[in-house]
C-alpha positions as CSV (number, residue, x, y, z in Angstrom):
1,M,0.0,0.0,0.0
2,G,2.8,2.4,0.9
3,S,4.7,1.8,-2.3
4,A,1.6,2.4,-4.6
5,A,0.4,5.4,-2.6
6,N,3.6,7.3,-2.6
7,L,4.7,6.5,-6.1
8,T,1.7,8.7,-7.1
9,D,3.3,11.6,-5.4
10,V,6.1,11.3,-7.9
11,L,3.6,10.8,-10.8
12,V,2.0,14.3,-10.3
13,G,5.3,15.9,-11.3
14,V,6.0,13.3,-13.9
15,F,2.7,13.8,-15.7
16,R,3.1,17.5,-15.5
17,H,6.2,17.3,-17.6
18,I,5.1,14.5,-19.9
19,F,1.8,16.0,-20.9
20,T,2.8,19.7,-20.3
21,M,-0.1,20.5,-18.0
22,T,-0.9,22.8,-15.0
23,N,-0.4,21.8,-11.4
24,F,-4.2,21.5,-11.0
25,Q,-4.4,19.1,-13.9
26,S,-1.6,17.0,-12.7
27,A,-3.2,16.9,-9.2
28,L,-6.0,14.9,-10.8
29,V,-3.7,11.9,-10.2
30,Q,-4.3,12.3,-6.5
31,F,-8.1,12.9,-7.2
32,A,-8.4,9.6,-9.0
33,Y,-6.3,7.7,-6.4
34,Y,-8.0,8.9,-3.3
35,G,-11.4,9.3,-4.8
36,A,-11.4,5.6,-5.2
37,Y,-10.7,5.3,-1.5
38,F,-13.9,7.3,-0.8
39,S,-15.9,5.3,-3.4
40,L,-15.1,1.8,-2.2
41,A,-15.0,2.1,1.6
42,I,-18.7,1.3,2.1
43,P,-18.6,-1.8,-0.3
44,A,-15.6,-3.0,1.6
45,A,-17.4,-2.7,4.9
46,M,-20.2,-4.8,3.5
47,I,-17.8,-7.5,2.4
48,N,-16.1,-7.5,5.8
49,K,-19.5,-7.7,7.6
50,R,-20.8,-10.5,5.5
51,Y,-17.8,-12.6,4.7
52,G,-15.1,-11.5,7.2
53,Y,-11.8,-9.7,7.1
54,K,-10.0,-12.4,5.1
55,A,-12.3,-12.0,2.2
56,G,-12.0,-8.3,2.3
57,V,-8.2,-8.5,2.2
58,L,-8.3,-10.9,-0.8
59,T,-10.8,-8.8,-2.7
60,G,-8.7,-5.7,-2.2
61,L,-5.4,-7.3,-3.1
62,G,-7.0,-8.8,-6.3
63,C,-8.5,-5.5,-7.4
64,A,-5.2,-3.7,-6.8
65,T,-3.4,-6.3,-8.8
66,L,-5.7,-5.6,-11.8
67,G,-5.1,-1.8,-11.4
68,G,-1.4,-2.3,-11.7
69,L,-1.7,-4.4,-14.7
70,L,-3.9,-1.8,-16.4
71,F,-0.9,0.4,-16.7
72,I,0.3,-1.7,-19.7
73,P,-2.7,-0.8,-22.0
74,A,-2.6,2.8,-20.6
75,S,1.0,3.2,-21.7
76,M,0.2,1.8,-25.1
77,L,-2.8,4.2,-25.7
78,L,-0.6,7.2,-24.6
79,A,-3.5,9.1,-23.0
80,Y,-3.6,10.7,-19.5
81,G,-7.2,9.6,-18.9
82,Y,-6.3,6.0,-19.2
83,F,-3.6,6.3,-16.5
84,L,-6.1,7.8,-14.2
85,I,-8.5,4.8,-14.8
86,A,-5.7,2.4,-13.9
87,L,-4.9,4.4,-10.7
88,F,-8.6,4.4,-9.7
89,V,-8.8,0.6,-10.0
90,L,-5.6,0.1,-8.2
91,A,-6.6,2.4,-5.4
92,A,-10.1,0.9,-5.3
93,G,-8.3,-2.4,-4.2
94,L,-6.2,-0.7,-1.7
95,S,-9.3,1.0,-0.3
96,I,-10.9,-2.4,0.4
97,L,-7.6,-3.6,1.8
98,E,-7.3,-0.8,4.3
99,T,-10.8,-1.0,5.3
100,S,-10.3,-4.6,6.1
101,A,-6.8,-4.7,7.6
102,N,-6.8,-1.7,10.0
103,P,-9.8,-2.8,12.2
104,F,-8.5,-6.4,12.0
105,V,-5.2,-5.2,13.8
106,I,-7.4,-3.3,16.4
107,A,-9.4,-6.6,17.0
108,M,-6.1,-8.6,17.7
109,G,-5.8,-7.4,21.3
110,P,-7.2,-5.3,24.1
111,E,-8.7,-2.0,23.4
112,E,-6.5,-0.3,25.9
113,N,-3.4,-0.4,23.6
114,A,-5.3,-0.6,20.3
115,T,-3.9,2.9,19.2
116,Q,-0.3,1.8,19.9
117,R,-0.8,-1.6,18.2
118,L,-2.2,0.1,15.0
119,N,0.8,2.5,15.0
120,L,3.1,-0.3,15.2
121,A,1.4,-2.2,12.3
122,Q,1.4,1.0,10.3
123,S,5.0,1.8,11.1
124,F,5.8,-0.7,8.1
125,N,3.7,1.3,5.7
126,P,6.5,3.9,5.3
127,V,8.9,1.2,4.4
128,G,6.8,0.6,1.3
129,A,6.4,4.4,0.9
130,N,10.1,4.8,0.8
131,I,10.4,2.1,-1.7
132,G,7.8,3.7,-3.8
133,V,9.5,7.1,-3.9
134,L,12.9,5.5,-4.4
135,L,11.5,3.7,-7.5
136,G,10.3,7.1,-8.7
137,A,13.7,8.9,-7.8
138,V,15.9,6.3,-9.4
139,L,13.9,4.9,-12.3
140,I,11.7,7.7,-13.4
141,L,12.7,11.2,-12.7
142,P,16.4,11.1,-13.9
143,Q,15.3,9.5,-17.1
144,I,12.3,12.0,-18.0
145,T,13.1,14.0,-21.2
146,P,14.0,17.6,-20.1
147,Q,11.5,20.3,-20.9
148,S,14.4,22.2,-22.7
149,E,14.9,19.4,-25.1
150,K,11.2,19.1,-25.8
151,A,10.9,22.7,-26.8
152,A,13.1,22.0,-29.9
153,M,11.4,18.7,-30.9
154,S,9.0,18.2,-33.8
155,A,5.5,16.8,-33.2
156,E,6.7,13.3,-34.1
157,Q,9.8,13.5,-31.9
158,L,7.7,14.7,-29.0
159,R,5.4,11.8,-29.3
160,V,8.2,9.3,-29.1
161,A,9.7,11.2,-26.1
162,Q,6.3,10.9,-24.5
163,V,6.2,7.1,-25.2
164,D,9.7,6.6,-23.8
165,D,8.8,8.7,-20.7
166,L,5.4,6.7,-20.1
167,S,7.3,3.5,-20.4
168,L,9.3,4.5,-17.4
169,V,6.0,4.7,-15.3
170,L,4.9,1.2,-16.5
171,G,7.7,-0.8,-14.8
172,P,7.2,0.1,-11.2
173,Y,3.5,-0.4,-11.3
174,T,3.6,-3.8,-13.0
175,G,6.2,-4.7,-10.5
176,I,3.8,-3.8,-7.7
177,A,1.0,-5.8,-9.3
178,F,3.2,-8.9,-9.4
179,V,4.1,-8.6,-5.6
180,L,0.5,-8.0,-4.7
181,L,-0.4,-11.2,-6.7
182,V,2.2,-13.1,-4.7
183,I,0.8,-11.7,-1.3
184,W,-2.7,-12.7,-2.6
185,L,-1.6,-16.3,-3.0
186,F,0.1,-16.5,0.4
187,I,-3.0,-15.1,2.2
188,A,-5.5,-17.2,0.2
189,F,-3.9,-20.5,1.3
190,Q,-3.2,-19.4,4.9
191,K,-5.6,-20.1,7.7
192,I,-6.1,-16.8,9.7
193,P,-7.7,-16.8,13.0
194,V,-10.3,-14.2,13.5
195,P,-11.8,-13.1,17.0
196,E,-15.2,-14.5,17.4
197,E,-16.8,-11.0,17.9
198,H,-15.2,-9.9,14.6
199,A,-16.1,-12.9,12.5
200,A,-18.5,-12.5,9.5
201,V,-22.0,-12.0,10.4
202,D,-25.4,-11.6,8.7
203,L,-25.8,-7.9,7.6
204,E,-29.4,-8.0,8.7
205,A,-28.5,-8.9,12.3
206,G,-27.8,-5.9,14.3
207,G,-27.0,-3.7,11.4
208,S,-29.9,-1.3,11.8
209,G,-29.1,2.1,13.4
210,V,-25.4,2.0,12.8
211,L,-25.3,5.3,11.1
212,P,-27.3,7.2,13.6
213,R,-25.2,5.7,16.4
214,L,-22.0,6.7,14.6
215,W,-23.2,10.2,13.9
216,R,-24.3,10.8,17.6
217,N,-20.7,9.9,18.7
218,R,-18.9,13.2,18.6
219,H,-15.5,11.7,19.0
220,Y,-16.1,9.5,16.0
221,R,-17.8,12.3,13.9
222,Y,-15.1,14.7,14.6
223,G,-12.4,12.0,14.1
224,V,-13.8,11.5,10.5
225,A,-13.3,15.3,9.8
226,A,-9.8,15.1,11.4
227,Q,-8.8,12.2,9.2
228,F,-10.1,14.1,6.2
229,L,-7.9,17.0,7.1
230,N,-4.9,14.8,8.0
231,V,-4.8,12.9,4.8
232,G,-5.4,16.1,2.8
233,A,-2.4,17.7,4.5
234,Q,-0.3,14.6,4.0
235,V,-1.0,14.4,0.3
236,C,-0.5,18.1,-0.3
237,A,2.8,18.1,1.6
238,W,4.3,15.1,-0.2
239,T,2.7,15.7,-3.7
240,F,4.2,19.2,-4.0
241,T,7.5,18.6,-2.3
242,I,9.2,18.0,-5.5
243,Q,7.6,21.2,-7.2
244,Y,8.6,23.2,-4.2
245,A,12.2,22.1,-4.6
246,Q,12.2,22.8,-8.3
247,D,10.1,26.0,-8.5
248,V,11.1,27.7,-5.3
249,V,14.6,26.6,-4.5
250,G,15.7,25.7,-8.1
251,V,16.6,22.1,-7.5
252,P,17.4,20.2,-10.8
253,T,14.7,17.7,-11.9
254,A,17.0,14.7,-11.7
255,I,17.7,15.1,-8.0
256,S,14.5,16.8,-6.7
257,G,13.0,13.4,-5.9
258,W,15.5,12.9,-3.2
259,Y,13.9,15.6,-1.0
260,L,10.6,13.6,-1.1
261,Q,12.7,10.5,-0.2
262,A,14.3,12.4,2.8
263,S,10.8,13.4,3.9
264,L,9.5,9.8,3.9
265,I,12.8,8.5,5.6
266,L,12.0,11.0,8.4
267,F,8.4,9.7,8.3
268,L,9.5,6.2,8.8
269,I,11.9,6.8,11.6
270,S,9.4,9.1,13.4
271,R,6.6,6.4,13.1
272,F,8.6,4.0,15.2
273,V,9.6,6.7,17.7
274,M,6.0,7.7,18.0
275,T,4.9,4.1,18.7
276,Y,7.3,4.1,21.5
277,L,6.1,7.4,22.9
278,L,2.5,6.2,22.8
279,G,3.4,3.8,25.5
280,I,4.2,6.8,27.7
281,F,1.9,9.6,26.8
282,R,-1.9,9.8,26.0
283,P,-2.3,9.5,22.2
284,T,-4.1,12.8,21.8
285,K,-1.4,14.7,23.8
286,L,1.1,13.7,21.2
287,L,-1.5,14.4,18.4
288,F,-2.0,17.9,19.6
289,A,1.8,18.5,19.8
290,M,2.4,17.2,16.2
291,G,-0.5,19.2,14.9
292,V,0.9,22.4,16.3
293,L,4.4,21.5,15.0
294,G,3.0,20.8,11.6
295,L,1.3,24.2,11.4
296,V,4.5,25.9,12.4
297,L,6.4,24.1,9.7
298,C,3.9,25.0,7.0
299,L,4.1,28.7,8.0
300,I,7.9,28.5,7.7
301,A,7.5,27.0,4.2
302,V,5.2,30.0,3.3
303,L,7.2,32.7,4.8
304,S,10.7,31.5,3.9
305,P,10.6,30.6,0.1
306,N,14.1,29.3,0.2
307,M,16.2,26.2,1.4
308,I,15.0,26.8,4.9
309,G,11.3,26.6,3.6
310,L,12.3,23.3,1.8
311,I,13.8,21.9,5.0
312,A,10.4,22.8,6.7
313,V,8.5,21.0,4.0
314,V,10.6,17.9,4.5
315,G,10.2,18.3,8.3
316,I,6.3,18.2,8.0
317,S,6.6,14.4,7.9
318,L,7.6,14.4,11.5
319,S,4.3,15.7,12.6
320,L,2.4,13.6,10.0
321,S,4.0,10.3,11.2
322,L,1.7,10.0,14.3
323,M,-1.6,11.1,12.8
324,F,-3.4,8.6,10.5
325,P,-3.3,5.5,13.0
326,T,-3.8,7.7,16.0
327,I,-6.9,9.4,14.7
328,Y,-8.0,6.1,13.5
329,G,-7.7,4.4,16.9
330,V,-9.1,7.3,18.9
331,A,-12.1,7.6,16.6
332,L,-12.9,3.9,16.7
333,Q,-12.5,3.5,20.4
334,G,-15.5,1.9,22.1
335,L,-17.5,1.3,18.9
336,G,-17.8,-2.4,19.4
337,P,-19.8,-4.2,16.8
338,D,-20.1,-0.9,14.9
339,T,-16.4,-0.9,14.1
340,K,-16.6,-2.4,10.7
341,F,-18.8,0.4,9.3
342,G,-17.0,3.0,11.6
343,A,-13.7,2.0,9.9
344,A,-15.3,2.5,6.4
345,G,-16.3,6.1,7.4
346,L,-12.5,6.7,8.3
347,V,-11.3,5.3,5.1
348,M,-13.8,7.4,3.2
349,A,-12.3,10.4,4.9
350,I,-9.3,9.7,2.8
351,L,-11.2,11.7,0.2
352,G,-9.4,14.6,1.7
353,G,-6.4,13.4,-0.2
354,A,-8.4,13.7,-3.4
355,L,-9.9,17.2,-2.9
356,L,-7.4,19.3,-1.0
357,P,-4.5,18.8,-3.4
358,L,-6.6,20.2,-6.1
359,V,-7.1,23.4,-3.9
360,H,-3.3,23.4,-3.2
361,G,-2.5,23.0,-6.9
362,R,-4.9,25.8,-7.9
363,L,-3.3,28.1,-5.3
364,M,0.2,27.1,-6.7
365,D,-0.9,28.1,-10.2
366,T,-2.2,31.4,-8.8
367,W,0.2,32.4,-6.0
368,G,3.2,30.1,-6.3
369,A,4.5,27.0,-4.7
370,A,5.4,28.6,-1.3
371,P,2.2,30.3,-0.3
372,A,0.2,27.3,-1.3
373,Y,1.5,25.5,1.7
374,I,-1.0,27.4,3.8
375,V,-3.4,24.7,2.7
376,P,-1.7,21.7,4.7
377,G,-0.9,24.2,7.5
378,I,-4.7,25.0,8.1
379,C,-5.5,21.3,8.0
380,L,-2.9,20.4,10.6
381,G,-4.0,23.2,12.8
382,L,-7.6,21.9,12.8
383,V,-6.3,18.3,13.6
384,A,-4.7,19.9,16.7
385,C,-8.1,21.3,17.6
386,Y,-9.6,17.6,17.3
387,A,-6.8,16.5,19.8
388,L,-7.7,19.3,22.1
389,F,-11.3,18.4,22.0
390,D,-10.4,14.9,23.1
391,L,-8.2,16.1,25.9
392,R,-10.9,18.4,27.2
393,T,-13.6,15.7,27.5
394,K,-14.1,13.1,30.1
395,R,-12.6,10.2,28.2
396,R,-10.5,7.5,30.0
397,H,-7.3,6.7,28.3
398,G,-7.9,3.6,26.2
399,G,-11.4,3.2,27.4
400,P,-15.0,4.2,26.2
401,L,-16.5,7.7,26.7
402,V,-18.0,8.3,30.0
403,N,-19.8,11.5,29.2
404,E,-21.9,10.5,26.1
405,G,-24.9,8.3,25.9
406,A,-24.8,4.5,26.0
407,A,-26.6,4.4,22.7
408,E,-23.5,5.9,21.1
409,H,-21.2,3.1,22.3
410,P,-23.1,-0.2,22.1
């Protein structure tokens, strides 16, 4: 999941050069990718509810494998729209996979340390994320035909250059598809124990009233909004790191991808550090601190359009490292049998990664790469507000709410 997701951050800059488009148009890559997360979350919850987590995981892996293979005809047809379709199918599979895997991790032990357990499991996602960006930085960006050369090409030469550049995109995604297929085979023939209370159940049994119960739960409702903002900030920060390096600091295209690589390495290291700290501090205390830190770093990126600003952009990953699994665990706390559909709502919140980069890209086209970083700054500031809300309510560490009605926490 990490490899596929963060390779798209590289693709935004790649497609901008190949097809000569605006930042807003290239951000449609993220719209297709994260829009699929929104569209498939509820179907994934229904699969998990009726058939169990293993069926959900296998369905997601199969769909994602198909999406990776669709890059082959897309590269032959030489059309931006077909790549967006391939990305949508790939992300649809990963949406099902994420909706299935995350609550399964939560179900594997006591609720008291569910947030820490999910942070540990997700600490390995940045490993894949770094691999994805490394593939882009090594196999794609240095080989892209420079814009200066394209300016002197004829129409036929330009078409040949586009074909060559798009073939660079094909390799990493077909490789990801192959690996996903191997994982599908391993899981398909492996017996996976499922806690009895989380096994597949009839959709008609106890399924009524789930949405009203979830809506009445303020911690869950605000948690979905916080996840929307967190994912939007994350995708904005990573998607436009390369553009910030190129357009603001003047970093050459061939090495600009390494700044995104550095950002994700920081994210990886910080995820393990945060997992340790969660054993000491209340999750939302750390969430508040990281939200404030992220806001400050974004303001530095806006106000210092130079190498200091670029370092701040890279540093945003430190604040992001804690957020997704922590918001996920805090929002699902105490939901009991409503967890499957609650998880779907939090995955649907990944829609923030589809919509907010479009806003960021539009501001880049209008104001420039540096001022546009106010978008993730506002998002991270509001995530800090969610953490503050949790800290100010009478909620036991690791336990269910004590100040909201029992109907909200069946």
